N, C-alpha and C positions, 0 to 999 in steps of 0.2 A: 566462559563469558563473564563479564563483570557482574557483580551482585548488586541489585538495587531495583527500585521501582521506577520504571521509565515508561513513557508513552510509546505506544506502538505506532510506527510510521508505515504508511502504505505506499506502494509504487508499482511499477511495471512488472517486477519479478516477485511480487508478494506471494502470489499463488504458487509459484515454483518453490519458494522457501517453505511454505506450509506443507506442500505435498512431500518434499524431501524430508522434512522433520517428522512428518507422520510415519513415513517408512522406517526411519532410523529409530525413533522412539519405540515403535512396536517391536522392532527386531532386537534392540539392545537395552531397552529400559531407559529410565531417566538418567541414572548415574552413568550408565555405559555409553550413552549417546555423546559422541564427541563433536565439537564444532567442525572439525575437518570432514568427518563422515557426513554430517548434515549438509554442509556446503557442497560436497561432491555429489550427494544424492539429488540435491536441488539444482545442480548445474550452475552454481553461482560462486563468486569469490567469497572468501571469509570477510572481506571488507563490506561486501554487499549484505551478507548475512547480519553482520554487526549493525549495519545502518538501519535494518528493520527491527532487529531484536537484540539489544545490548545485554539482555539477561535471558539465560536459558529457560528460566522459570516462565517468563512471559511467553516465550515461544511454545512451551509445553501447554500452558494454560489456553493459548489461542487455538492450538490444535484440538484440545478437548472441547472448547467452547463451540467451535465450528461444527464438529461432529455431532454434538448434542443438538444444536440448532437445526441442522439439516434434517436430522432424523425426526425431530419433533414437528417441524413444518411439513414434512412429507406425510406423516400420519394425519395431521390436522387438515391438510388440503383434500384428503380423500375420505374424511368422515362425512357421511350423508345423514343429516338429521331427519330426513324423511323416513329412514328405516324405523322399523318397530324397535322398541326398547331392547328386547333380547337380542335382536340382530345387530344393533349398534354396539352393545356391550360385547357381543361375541367378536365382532370385527375388531374393536379396540383391543380385546384380550389377545387375539391371534397376532395382531400387528405388534403389540408390546412384547409378546413372547418371542417373536422373530428378532426383535432388537436385542433382547436379553441373551439370546442363544448365539449371536454372531461372535465369532472368535475375537474380532477386532474390539468390540465393545467390552468383552470380558477382560481383555488385556489392558485396555485403557482404564477400566474401573479399578483394577488391581493397582495400577501405577498411581492413580489419583489417591486412593486410600493409603498407599504406602508413603506417599510424599506429604500427605496432609498434616502429619504431626510435625515434621521438620519445617514445612512451608505452609502455614495455615491459609495463606492466600490461594494456594492451589486447591485445597479442600473447599474453601468458600466459593471459588469460581465454579468448580465442578458441581457443587450442590445447587448453586443458583441456576446454572444453565441446564442441569440434569434433573435431579429429583424435584426441586422447587418449580421449575418450569413445567415439568410433566404434571405435577399436581394442579397447577393453574389451568393447563389445557384440558385435563380430564374433568376438573371441576366445572369448567365452562360448559362442557357437553352435558354433564349431570344436571346442572342448573336448568337447562332447557327442558329436560324431562320432569324435573320437579315442578316447573311452571305449568306443564301440561297435566299435572296431577297423576303422573305415572310412577313417580318416586316420592317417598316421604323421607327427606333428609334435612336435619337441622344444622349439622356441621358438614358443609360441603368439602372443606379441606380434609377433614378426617376421613370422610367416605372415599375421597379420591385416593388418599394414601392407602386405605384398606384394599381398594380394588387393585392397586398396583402390587401390594404385597401378596394378594391372592394369586396374581399372575406369576409370581416368583416361586411358588410352591414347587418343591422337589427339583426342578430343572436348574435353578440358579446355583444351589449348593453343589449339585453334581458337576456343573461346569467349573465352579471356582475351586473345589477341593479335589475332584477326581479328574480334572482336566478333560472332561467329556465335551467334545466339540460338535458332535452330530446327534441330533434327536429326530426320531421318526415323526411323521405327521400324526400318528396315533398318540404318541406321547404328548405332543403339543396340544392336540385336541382334548386330551384328557384333562390337562391343566386348565385350558381355556373354558371348557364346559363346566368344570368344577368351580372356577372363579365366578362365572356368570350365575350359576345356580345358587352359590352361597350369597353373593351380593344381592340378588333379587329376593332371597329368603329374608334378608335383613331389611332391605330398603324398598322393595317392590310394594306397590299398592294393589291389594287384591280386590 
């Protein structure tokens, strides 16, 4: 595909293109993904593919953006602020750990990190729709409990980042470096419980 920053055009077969690209990128990686294979997987012509995405980077970035957005909105829509603080944190931790341990997300994360140095826009887009968006959404929930007097947090953004990092303990590194794709409920519960306990020890109002 031509190299350059172009506007994304949407149309009747846009979703087909995204789904086909998602399949091929995950199978072959960014460099290995060919226009022919993406078009074939999407069930469209190369001309149609080019009409939507004249730059392969734009297509890759859009696939990553959509995945991050869907997952973040899915969690946000199911958070119940009527829950007690420990229950809300536990729910958020378990949901976040489920996201972190999905093979698709691990492969997408690897690809975005790998391409960020060559194509800074890829890294920036992934950061914006992934970590940065996650921080904002977690911070929004934390702020509610601060207003209720159940949490004492001065730097909401930092606390949100810390909670996210606590949820990554142990399992993320095993997934990235040991290619472990399956984790037991007990392993996930161990990390979630530890994250909540540590977070409340630092920010909980006794």
